[in-house]
N, CA, C and O atoms as CSV, one atom per row, in Angstrom:
chain,resi,resn,atom,element,x,y,z
A,1,UNK,N,N,2.695,17.156,-9.536
A,1,UNK,CA,C,2.338,15.767,-9.393
A,1,UNK,C,C,3.286,14.908,-10.219
A,1,UNK,O,O,3.656,15.265,-11.337
A,2,UNK,N,N,3.670,13.775,-9.650
A,2,UNK,CA,C,4.582,12.862,-10.335
A,2,UNK,C,C,3.817,12.045,-11.359
A,2,UNK,O,O,2.652,11.699,-11.162
A,3,UNK,N,N,4.494,11.745,-12.455
A,3,UNK,CA,C,3.878,10.951,-13.504
A,3,UNK,C,C,3.976,9.478,-13.148
A,3,UNK,O,O,5.051,8.994,-12.792
A,4,UNK,N,N,2.874,8.768,-13.239
A,4,UNK,CA,C,2.856,7.335,-12.974
A,4,UNK,C,C,3.344,6.625,-14.234
A,4,UNK,O,O,2.629,6.568,-15.235
A,5,UNK,N,N,4.558,6.085,-14.183
A,5,UNK,CA,C,5.131,5.494,-15.383
A,5,UNK,C,C,5.500,4.019,-15.237
A,5,UNK,O,O,6.098,3.446,-16.148
A,6,UNK,N,N,5.156,3.396,-14.111
A,6,UNK,CA,C,5.386,1.969,-13.922
A,6,UNK,C,C,4.070,1.312,-13.551
A,6,UNK,O,O,3.376,1.756,-12.637
A,7,UNK,N,N,3.735,0.250,-14.268
A,7,UNK,CA,C,2.495,-0.473,-14.027
A,7,UNK,C,C,2.861,-1.808,-13.393
A,7,UNK,O,O,3.563,-2.614,-14.004
A,8,UNK,N,N,2.384,-2.051,-12.159
A,8,UNK,CA,C,2.748,-3.238,-11.386
A,8,UNK,C,C,1.533,-4.157,-11.256
A,8,UNK,O,O,0.450,-3.728,-10.859
A,9,UNK,N,N,1.740,-5.436,-11.603
A,9,UNK,CA,C,0.716,-6.465,-11.442
A,9,UNK,C,C,1.170,-7.392,-10.328
A,9,UNK,O,O,2.276,-7.930,-10.386
A,10,UNK,N,N,0.329,-7.588,-9.307
A,10,UNK,CA,C,0.644,-8.475,-8.197
A,10,UNK,C,C,-0.339,-9.640,-8.244
A,10,UNK,O,O,-1.554,-9.449,-8.198
A,11,UNK,N,N,0.216,-10.862,-8.338
A,11,UNK,CA,C,-0.617,-12.058,-8.384
A,11,UNK,C,C,-0.035,-13.101,-7.447
A,11,UNK,O,O,1.007,-12.878,-6.831
A,12,UNK,N,N,-0.700,-14.229,-7.340
A,12,UNK,CA,C,-0.277,-15.296,-6.439
A,12,UNK,C,C,0.294,-16.433,-7.284
A,12,UNK,O,O,-0.311,-16.844,-8.274
A,13,UNK,N,N,1.474,-16.943,-6.881
A,13,UNK,CA,C,2.094,-18.069,-7.559
A,13,UNK,C,C,1.458,-19.377,-7.139
A,13,UNK,O,O,0.644,-19.408,-6.216
A,14,UNK,N,N,1.827,-20.464,-7.815
A,14,UNK,CA,C,1.247,-21.762,-7.494
A,14,UNK,C,C,1.675,-22.248,-6.108
A,14,UNK,O,O,0.992,-23.068,-5.494
A,15,UNK,N,N,2.820,-21.734,-5.615
A,15,UNK,CA,C,3.281,-22.111,-4.276
A,15,UNK,C,C,2.775,-21.167,-3.193
A,15,UNK,O,O,3.130,-21.323,-2.025
A,16,UNK,N,N,1.954,-20.194,-3.561
A,16,UNK,CA,C,1.375,-19.274,-2.588
A,16,UNK,C,C,2.142,-17.978,-2.422
A,16,UNK,O,O,1.696,-17.090,-1.695
A,17,UNK,N,N,3.278,-17.849,-3.076
A,17,UNK,CA,C,4.071,-16.621,-2.947
A,17,UNK,C,C,3.492,-15.525,-3.850
A,17,UNK,O,O,2.747,-15.803,-4.789
A,18,UNK,N,N,3.848,-14.293,-3.546
A,18,UNK,CA,C,3.402,-13.165,-4.365
A,18,UNK,C,C,4.316,-13.028,-5.579
A,18,UNK,O,O,5.540,-13.070,-5.458
A,19,UNK,N,N,3.709,-12.864,-6.738
A,19,UNK,CA,C,4.447,-12.612,-7.965
A,19,UNK,C,C,4.207,-11.167,-8.367
A,19,UNK,O,O,3.063,-10.734,-8.500
A,20,UNK,N,N,5.286,-10.424,-8.560
A,20,UNK,CA,C,5.177,-9.009,-8.901
A,20,UNK,C,C,5.852,-8.798,-10.245
A,20,UNK,O,O,7.018,-9.147,-10.429
A,21,UNK,N,N,5.106,-8.222,-11.183
A,21,UNK,CA,C,5.660,-7.906,-12.499
A,21,UNK,C,C,5.455,-6.432,-12.763
A,21,UNK,O,O,4.362,-5.901,-12.571
A,22,UNK,N,N,6.510,-5.777,-13.202
A,22,UNK,CA,C,6.453,-4.355,-13.530
A,22,UNK,C,C,6.536,-4.181,-15.040
A,22,UNK,O,O,7.291,-4.875,-15.721
A,23,UNK,N,N,5.751,-3.249,-15.546
A,23,UNK,CA,C,5.732,-2.928,-16.972
A,23,UNK,C,C,5.977,-1.433,-17.135
A,23,UNK,O,O,5.501,-0.639,-16.324
A,24,UNK,N,N,6.713,-1.039,-18.172
A,24,UNK,CA,C,7.016,0.386,-18.361
A,24,UNK,C,C,5.834,1.198,-18.894
A,24,UNK,O,O,5.834,2.425,-18.789
A,25,UNK,N,N,4.831,0.532,-19.460
A,25,UNK,CA,C,3.639,1.227,-19.954
A,25,UNK,C,C,2.452,0.281,-19.830
A,25,UNK,O,O,2.616,-0.881,-19.460
A,26,UNK,N,N,1.267,0.774,-20.137
A,26,UNK,CA,C,0.084,-0.080,-20.026
A,26,UNK,C,C,-0.183,-0.860,-21.310
A,26,UNK,O,O,-1.109,-1.670,-21.346
A,27,UNK,N,N,0.605,-0.638,-22.370
A,27,UNK,CA,C,0.387,-1.337,-23.636
A,27,UNK,C,C,0.465,-2.858,-23.505
A,27,UNK,O,O,-0.399,-3.542,-24.053
A,28,UNK,N,N,1.464,-3.428,-22.801
A,28,UNK,CA,C,1.467,-4.892,-22.655
A,28,UNK,C,C,0.262,-5.411,-21.868
A,28,UNK,O,O,-0.207,-6.521,-22.119
A,29,UNK,N,N,-0.235,-4.629,-20.935
A,29,UNK,CA,C,-1.392,-5.048,-20.146
A,29,UNK,C,C,-2.653,-5.110,-20.997
A,29,UNK,O,O,-3.495,-5.988,-20.808
A,30,UNK,N,N,-2.779,-4.186,-21.924
A,30,UNK,CA,C,-3.947,-4.176,-22.805
A,30,UNK,C,C,-3.953,-5.432,-23.662
A,30,UNK,O,O,-5.019,-5.945,-24.002
A,31,UNK,N,N,-2.758,-5.939,-24.016
A,31,UNK,CA,C,-2.679,-7.169,-24.789
A,31,UNK,C,C,-2.988,-8.410,-23.975
A,31,UNK,O,O,-3.474,-9.403,-24.518
A,32,UNK,N,N,-2.711,-8.367,-22.674
A,32,UNK,CA,C,-2.905,-9.527,-21.808
A,32,UNK,C,C,-4.314,-9.554,-21.219
A,32,UNK,O,O,-4.950,-10.607,-21.177
A,33,UNK,N,N,-4.800,-8.410,-20.768
A,33,UNK,CA,C,-6.092,-8.314,-20.086
A,33,UNK,C,C,-7.074,-7.506,-20.920
A,33,UNK,O,O,-6.675,-6.698,-21.758
A,34,UNK,N,N,-8.340,-7.726,-20.687
A,34,UNK,CA,C,-9.394,-7.002,-21.397
A,34,UNK,C,C,-9.709,-5.716,-20.642
A,34,UNK,O,O,-10.112,-5.749,-19.479
A,35,UNK,N,N,-9.522,-4.583,-21.317
A,35,UNK,CA,C,-9.827,-3.299,-20.683
A,35,UNK,C,C,-11.328,-3.088,-20.720
A,35,UNK,O,O,-11.955,-3.192,-21.774
A,36,UNK,N,N,-11.912,-2.786,-19.540
A,36,UNK,CA,C,-13.362,-2.613,-19.462
A,36,UNK,C,C,-13.767,-1.174,-19.167
A,36,UNK,O,O,-14.957,-0.880,-19.062
A,37,UNK,N,N,-12.802,-0.281,-19.035
A,37,UNK,CA,C,-13.131,1.113,-18.767
A,37,UNK,C,C,-11.910,1.887,-18.332
A,37,UNK,O,O,-10.776,1.423,-18.447
A,38,UNK,N,N,-12.170,3.087,-17.826
A,38,UNK,CA,C,-11.101,3.915,-17.280
A,38,UNK,C,C,-11.530,4.401,-15.898
A,38,UNK,O,O,-12.719,4.544,-15.612
A,39,UNK,N,N,-10.540,4.648,-15.056
A,39,UNK,CA,C,-10.826,5.126,-13.709
A,39,UNK,C,C,-11.161,6.606,-13.773
A,39,UNK,O,O,-10.408,7.404,-14.333
A,40,UNK,N,N,-12.303,6.964,-13.193
A,40,UNK,CA,C,-12.691,8.380,-13.200
A,40,UNK,C,C,-13.072,8.882,-11.818
A,40,UNK,O,O,-13.637,9.969,-11.697
A,41,UNK,N,N,-12.772,8.107,-10.757
A,41,UNK,CA,C,-13.207,8.531,-9.432
A,41,UNK,C,C,-12.100,8.457,-8.380
A,41,UNK,O,O,-12.384,8.620,-7.194
A,42,UNK,N,N,-10.868,8.220,-8.773
A,42,UNK,CA,C,-9.788,8.112,-7.799
A,42,UNK,C,C,-9.493,9.472,-7.184
A,42,UNK,O,O,-9.572,10.504,-7.851
A,43,UNK,N,N,-9.146,9.451,-5.883
A,43,UNK,CA,C,-8.763,10.700,-5.236
A,43,UNK,C,C,-7.349,11.101,-5.610
A,43,UNK,O,O,-6.978,12.265,-5.459
A,44,UNK,N,N,-6.545,10.153,-6.100
A,44,UNK,CA,C,-5.215,10.458,-6.620
A,44,UNK,C,C,-5.389,10.890,-8.073
A,44,UNK,O,O,-5.699,10.066,-8.934
A,45,UNK,N,N,-5.193,12.154,-8.342
A,45,UNK,CA,C,-5.474,12.688,-9.675
A,45,UNK,C,C,-4.580,12.097,-10.745
A,45,UNK,O,O,-4.952,12.104,-11.919
A,46,UNK,N,N,-3.394,11.576,-10.377
A,46,UNK,CA,C,-2.509,10.960,-11.361
A,46,UNK,C,C,-3.076,9.646,-11.882
A,46,UNK,O,O,-2.687,9.188,-12.956
A,47,UNK,N,N,-3.985,9.038,-11.138
A,47,UNK,CA,C,-4.544,7.747,-11.547
A,47,UNK,C,C,-5.817,7.920,-12.375
A,47,UNK,O,O,-6.207,7.003,-13.098
A,48,UNK,N,N,-6.445,9.037,-12.286
A,48,UNK,CA,C,-7.649,9.245,-13.093
A,48,UNK,C,C,-7.307,9.108,-14.569
A,48,UNK,O,O,-6.327,9.672,-15.057
A,49,UNK,N,N,-8.129,8.354,-15.255
A,49,UNK,CA,C,-7.905,8.112,-16.671
A,49,UNK,C,C,-7.106,6.852,-16.949
A,49,UNK,O,O,-6.931,6.477,-18.108
A,50,UNK,N,N,-6.614,6.186,-15.898
A,50,UNK,CA,C,-5.878,4.924,-16.091
A,50,UNK,C,C,-6.882,3.822,-16.424
A,50,UNK,O,O,-8.044,3.901,-16.026
A,51,UNK,N,N,-6.440,2.796,-17.152
A,51,UNK,CA,C,-7.368,1.730,-17.543
A,51,UNK,C,C,-7.794,0.853,-16.373
A,51,UNK,O,O,-7.050,0.667,-15.410
A,52,UNK,N,N,-9.011,0.317,-16.478
A,52,UNK,CA,C,-9.540,-0.674,-15.547
A,52,UNK,C,C,-9.644,-1.969,-16.342
A,52,UNK,O,O,-10.193,-1.987,-17.444
A,53,UNK,N,N,-9.109,-3.063,-15.772
A,53,UNK,CA,C,-9.051,-4.337,-16.485
A,53,UNK,C,C,-9.961,-5.366,-15.828
A,53,UNK,O,O,-10.119,-5.387,-14.608
A,54,UNK,N,N,-10.559,-6.222,-16.663
A,54,UNK,CA,C,-11.381,-7.323,-16.153
A,54,UNK,C,C,-10.461,-8.323,-15.461
A,54,UNK,O,O,-9.437,-8.717,-16.020
A,55,UNK,N,N,-10.825,-8.735,-14.241
A,55,UNK,CA,C,-10.050,-9.721,-13.506
A,55,UNK,C,C,-8.952,-9.147,-12.645
A,55,UNK,O,O,-8.222,-9.901,-12.002
A,56,UNK,N,N,-8.810,-7.824,-12.613
A,56,UNK,CA,C,-7.806,-7.181,-11.773
A,56,UNK,C,C,-8.465,-6.100,-10.926
A,56,UNK,O,O,-9.402,-5.438,-11.372
A,57,UNK,N,N,-7.979,-5.928,-9.717
A,57,UNK,CA,C,-8.437,-4.847,-8.846
A,57,UNK,C,C,-7.457,-3.700,-9.024
A,57,UNK,O,O,-6.249,-3.890,-8.890
A,58,UNK,N,N,-7.953,-2.544,-9.318
A,58,UNK,CA,C,-7.075,-1.391,-9.487
A,58,UNK,C,C,-7.647,-0.466,-10.524
A,58,UNK,O,O,-8.711,-0.738,-11.081
A,59,UNK,N,N,-6.983,0.592,-10.788
A,59,UNK,CA,C,-5.633,0.997,-10.393
A,59,UNK,C,C,-5.583,1.555,-8.969
A,59,UNK,O,O,-6.541,2.152,-8.477
A,60,UNK,N,N,-4.423,1.337,-8.324
A,60,UNK,CA,C,-4.162,1.850,-6.985
A,60,UNK,C,C,-2.799,2.537,-6.998
A,60,UNK,O,O,-1.872,2.048,-7.644
A,61,UNK,N,N,-2.663,3.656,-6.299
A,61,UNK,CA,C,-1.342,4.287,-6.235
A,61,UNK,C,C,-0.420,3.508,-5.317
A,61,UNK,O,O,-0.835,3.048,-4.254
A,62,UNK,N,N,0.825,3.360,-5.726
A,62,UNK,CA,C,1.851,2.746,-4.880
A,62,UNK,C,C,3.112,3.590,-5.060
A,62,UNK,O,O,3.823,3.461,-6.057
A,63,UNK,N,N,3.369,4.429,-4.108
A,63,UNK,CA,C,4.504,5.333,-4.253
A,63,UNK,C,C,4.151,6.473,-5.195
A,63,UNK,O,O,2.982,6.737,-5.476
A,64,UNK,N,N,5.182,7.134,-5.669
A,64,UNK,CA,C,4.945,8.314,-6.507
A,64,UNK,C,C,4.813,7.980,-7.981
A,64,UNK,O,O,4.147,8.711,-8.713
A,65,UNK,N,N,5.429,6.895,-8.438
A,65,UNK,CA,C,5.456,6.635,-9.873
A,65,UNK,C,C,4.900,5.277,-10.262
A,65,UNK,O,O,5.063,4.868,-11.412
A,66,UNK,N,N,4.251,4.561,-9.354
A,66,UNK,CA,C,3.785,3.211,-9.646
A,66,UNK,C,C,2.266,3.138,-9.546
A,66,UNK,O,O,1.662,3.649,-8.603
A,67,UNK,N,N,1.664,2.491,-10.541
A,67,UNK,CA,C,0.239,2.168,-10.537
A,67,UNK,C,C,0.149,0.673,-10.299
A,67,UNK,O,O,0.797,-0.107,-10.997
A,68,UNK,N,N,-0.643,0.264,-9.323
A,68,UNK,CA,C,-0.694,-1.146,-8.913
A,68,UNK,C,C,-2.043,-1.757,-9.256
A,68,UNK,O,O,-3.093,-1.149,-9.052
A,69,UNK,N,N,-1.988,-2.971,-9.782
A,69,UNK,CA,C,-3.171,-3.785,-10.022
A,69,UNK,C,C,-2.951,-5.114,-9.299
A,69,UNK,O,O,-1.832,-5.627,-9.289
A,70,UNK,N,N,-4.003,-5.681,-8.694
A,70,UNK,CA,C,-3.896,-6.941,-7.972
A,70,UNK,C,C,-4.981,-7.899,-8.449
A,70,UNK,O,O,-6.062,-7.480,-8.865
A,71,UNK,N,N,-4.674,-9.192,-8.382
A,71,UNK,CA,C,-5.711,-10.181,-8.641
A,71,UNK,C,C,-6.653,-10.184,-7.447
A,71,UNK,O,O,-6.259,-9.771,-6.357
A,72,UNK,N,N,-7.884,-10.639,-7.626
A,72,UNK,CA,C,-8.829,-10.627,-6.504
A,72,UNK,C,C,-8.355,-11.437,-5.292
A,72,UNK,O,O,-8.621,-11.048,-4.155
A,73,UNK,N,N,-7.653,-12.562,-5.519
A,73,UNK,CA,C,-7.161,-13.375,-4.406
A,73,UNK,C,C,-6.138,-12.609,-3.583
A,73,UNK,O,O,-6.188,-12.626,-2.353
A,74,UNK,N,N,-5.210,-11.935,-4.258
A,74,UNK,CA,C,-4.184,-11.161,-3.563
A,74,UNK,C,C,-4.824,-9.991,-2.828
A,74,UNK,O,O,-4.479,-9.716,-1.679
A,75,UNK,N,N,-5.743,-9.308,-3.476
A,75,UNK,CA,C,-6.414,-8.168,-2.852
A,75,UNK,C,C,-7.127,-8.599,-1.574
A,75,UNK,O,O,-7.033,-7.923,-0.550
A,76,UNK,N,N,-7.837,-9.717,-1.633
A,76,UNK,CA,C,-8.568,-10.195,-0.460
A,76,UNK,C,C,-7.611,-10.583,0.665
A,76,UNK,O,O,-7.848,-10.237,1.822
A,77,UNK,N,N,-6.534,-11.297,0.339
A,77,UNK,CA,C,-5.584,-11.736,1.364
A,77,UNK,C,C,-4.870,-10.554,2.007
A,77,UNK,O,O,-4.743,-10.501,3.230
A,78,UNK,N,N,-4.402,-9.605,1.196
A,78,UNK,CA,C,-3.685,-8.451,1.745
A,78,UNK,C,C,-4.616,-7.559,2.566
A,78,UNK,O,O,-4.200,-6.979,3.569
A,79,UNK,N,N,-5.867,-7.451,2.142
A,79,UNK,CA,C,-6.833,-6.654,2.900
A,79,UNK,C,C,-7.125,-7.302,4.248
A,79,UNK,O,O,-7.232,-6.605,5.258
A,80,UNK,N,N,-7.254,-8.634,4.276
A,80,UNK,CA,C,-7.483,-9.326,5.548
A,80,UNK,C,C,-6.281,-9.163,6.468
A,80,UNK,O,O,-6.443,-8.922,7.664
A,81,UNK,N,N,-5.065,-9.293,5.913
A,81,UNK,CA,C,-3.855,-9.103,6.723
A,81,UNK,C,C,-3.802,-7.699,7.302
A,81,UNK,O,O,-3.466,-7.512,8.472
A,82,UNK,N,N,-4.133,-6.718,6.482
A,82,UNK,CA,C,-4.094,-5.326,6.926
A,82,UNK,C,C,-5.137,-5.076,8.013
A,82,UNK,O,O,-4.863,-4.381,8.991
A,83,UNK,N,N,-6.325,-5.641,7.842
A,83,UNK,CA,C,-7.396,-5.416,8.821
A,83,UNK,C,C,-7.107,-6.122,10.142
A,83,UNK,O,O,-7.488,-5.622,11.200
A,84,UNK,N,N,-6.444,-7.268,10.101
A,84,UNK,CA,C,-6.169,-8.035,11.317
A,84,UNK,C,C,-4.904,-7.599,12.038
A,84,UNK,O,O,-4.647,-8.048,13.155
A,85,UNK,N,N,-4.118,-6.745,11.428
A,85,UNK,CA,C,-2.867,-6.305,12.052
A,85,UNK,C,C,-3.185,-5.463,13.283
A,85,UNK,O,O,-4.006,-4.546,13.232
A,86,UNK,N,N,-2.534,-5.784,14.369
A,86,UNK,CA,C,-2.731,-5.043,15.610
A,86,UNK,C,C,-1.819,-3.824,15.607
A,86,UNK,O,O,-0.624,-3.955,15.339
A,87,UNK,N,N,-2.352,-2.652,15.895
A,87,UNK,CA,C,-1.482,-1.472,15.964
A,87,UNK,C,C,-0.559,-1.570,17.169
A,87,UNK,O,O,-0.948,-2.060,18.229
A,88,UNK,N,N,0.652,-1.105,16.992
A,88,UNK,CA,C,1.600,-1.121,18.105
A,88,UNK,C,C,1.165,-0.092,19.135
A,88,UNK,O,O,0.852,1.051,18.801
A,89,UNK,N,N,1.152,-0.505,20.361
A,89,UNK,CA,C,0.783,0.389,21.456
A,89,UNK,C,C,2.009,1.149,21.912
A,89,UNK,O,O,3.075,0.569,22.119
A,90,UNK,N,N,1.850,2.428,22.064
A,90,UNK,CA,C,2.929,3.235,22.633
A,90,UNK,C,C,2.783,3.208,24.136
A,90,UNK,O,O,1.699,3.436,24.673
A,91,UNK,N,N,3.868,2.933,24.800
A,91,UNK,CA,C,3.815,2.950,26.256
A,91,UNK,C,C,4.168,4.346,26.733
A,91,UNK,O,O,5.091,4.982,26.224
A,92,UNK,N,N,3.442,4.792,27.687
A,92,UNK,CA,C,3.679,6.124,28.242
A,92,UNK,C,C,4.007,5.979,29.716
A,92,UNK,O,O,3.454,5.137,30.423
A,93,UNK,N,N,4.896,6.801,30.142
A,93,UNK,CA,C,5.237,6.788,31.566
A,93,UNK,C,C,4.177,7.565,32.320
A,93,UNK,O,O,3.647,8.564,31.834
A,94,UNK,N,N,3.881,7.088,33.512
A,94,UNK,CA,C,2.901,7.790,34.336
A,94,UNK,C,C,3.538,9.056,34.892
A,94,UNK,O,O,4.762,9.187,34.889
A,95,UNK,N,N,2.737,9.965,35.358
A,95,UNK,CA,C,3.255,11.216,35.906
A,95,UNK,C,C,4.095,10.951,37.153
A,95,UNK,O,O,5.037,11.692,37.430
A,96,UNK,N,N,3.765,9.902,37.908
A,96,UNK,CA,C,4.563,9.556,39.088
A,96,UNK,C,C,5.964,9.099,38.675
A,96,UNK,O,O,6.951,9.448,39.323
A,97,UNK,N,N,6.047,8.320,37.600
A,97,UNK,CA,C,7.350,7.854,37.118
A,97,UNK,C,C,8.181,9.022,36.598
A,97,UNK,O,O,9.395,9.056,36.795
A,98,UNK,N,N,7.541,9.967,35.942
A,98,UNK,CA,C,8.258,11.150,35.447
A,98,UNK,C,C,8.771,11.976,36.620
A,98,UNK,O,O,9.904,12.454,36.586
A,99,UNK,N,N,7.950,12.152,37.665
A,99,UNK,CA,C,8.364,12.917,38.842
A,99,UNK,C,C,9.524,12.226,39.556
A,99,UNK,O,O,10.441,12.898,40.029
A,100,UNK,N,N,9.499,10.909,39.639
A,100,UNK,CA,C,10.599,10.162,40.260
A,100,UNK,C,C,11.879,10.333,39.472
A,100,UNK,O,O,12.947,10.516,40.057
A,101,UNK,N,N,11.791,10.277,38.152
A,101,UNK,CA,C,12.980,10.442,37.309
A,101,UNK,C,C,13.576,11.836,37.475
A,101,UNK,O,O,14.795,11.980,37.563
A,102,UNK,N,N,12.736,12.851,37.518
A,102,UNK,CA,C,13.221,14.223,37.693
A,102,UNK,C,C,13.860,14.394,39.062
A,102,UNK,O,O,14.890,15.057,39.183
A,103,UNK,N,N,13.263,13.805,40.097
A,103,UNK,CA,C,13.829,13.905,41.455
A,103,UNK,C,C,15.181,13.199,41.511
A,103,UNK,O,O,16.111,13.692,42.149
A,104,UNK,N,N,15.292,12.060,40.855
A,104,UNK,CA,C,16.574,11.328,40.852
A,104,UNK,C,C,17.639,12.121,40.099
A,104,UNK,O,O,18.800,12.147,40.505
A,105,UNK,N,N,17.244,12.768,39.004
A,105,UNK,CA,C,18.203,13.584,38.235
A,105,UNK,C,C,18.679,14.790,39.059
A,105,UNK,O,O,19.868,15.108,39.071
A,106,UNK,N,N,17.754,15.447,39.735
A,106,UNK,CA,C,18.136,16.630,40.538
A,106,UNK,C,C,18.989,16.210,41.735
A,106,UNK,O,O,19.907,16.939,42.112
A,107,UNK,N,N,18.709,15.055,42.342
A,107,UNK,CA,C,19.514,14.567,43.480
A,107,UNK,C,C,20.921,14.213,43.014
A,107,UNK,O,O,21.901,14.462,43.716
A,108,UNK,N,N,21.009,13.627,41.817
A,108,UNK,CA,C,22.330,13.258,41.288
A,108,UNK,C,C,23.138,14.503,40.908
A,108,UNK,O,O,24.365,14.501,41.001
A,109,UNK,N,N,22.458,15.549,40.488
A,109,UNK,CA,C,23.142,16.770,40.066
A,109,UNK,C,C,23.669,17.556,41.269
A,109,UNK,O,O,24.645,18.294,41.130
A,110,UNK,N,N,23.044,17.418,42.459
A,110,UNK,CA,C,23.477,18.205,43.609
A,110,UNK,C,C,24.427,17.477,44.517
A,110,UNK,O,O,24.866,18.033,45.524
């Protein structure tokens, strides 16, 4: 398992853009935010034992070495975007189209 050694805070700027700050350890976060506990139920075993902060959603895994925390506004907006995203539909050729293509290939070959 990879060691999570980057702590990322994602918040919203005054102009509505996402602000992302990375920290090399959780020590600066403890000074900025109030730690209210530790994570003990994550399915990602590298995140278990990471701090939980008041006013932030997380910890969440992001990649192999990043632990992500989000403000509630960012979490809500990104979750809504993710839920509303339409999955891309794969188009499949019908069996008749496949048979026509094979017949055209065999006719061209002979």
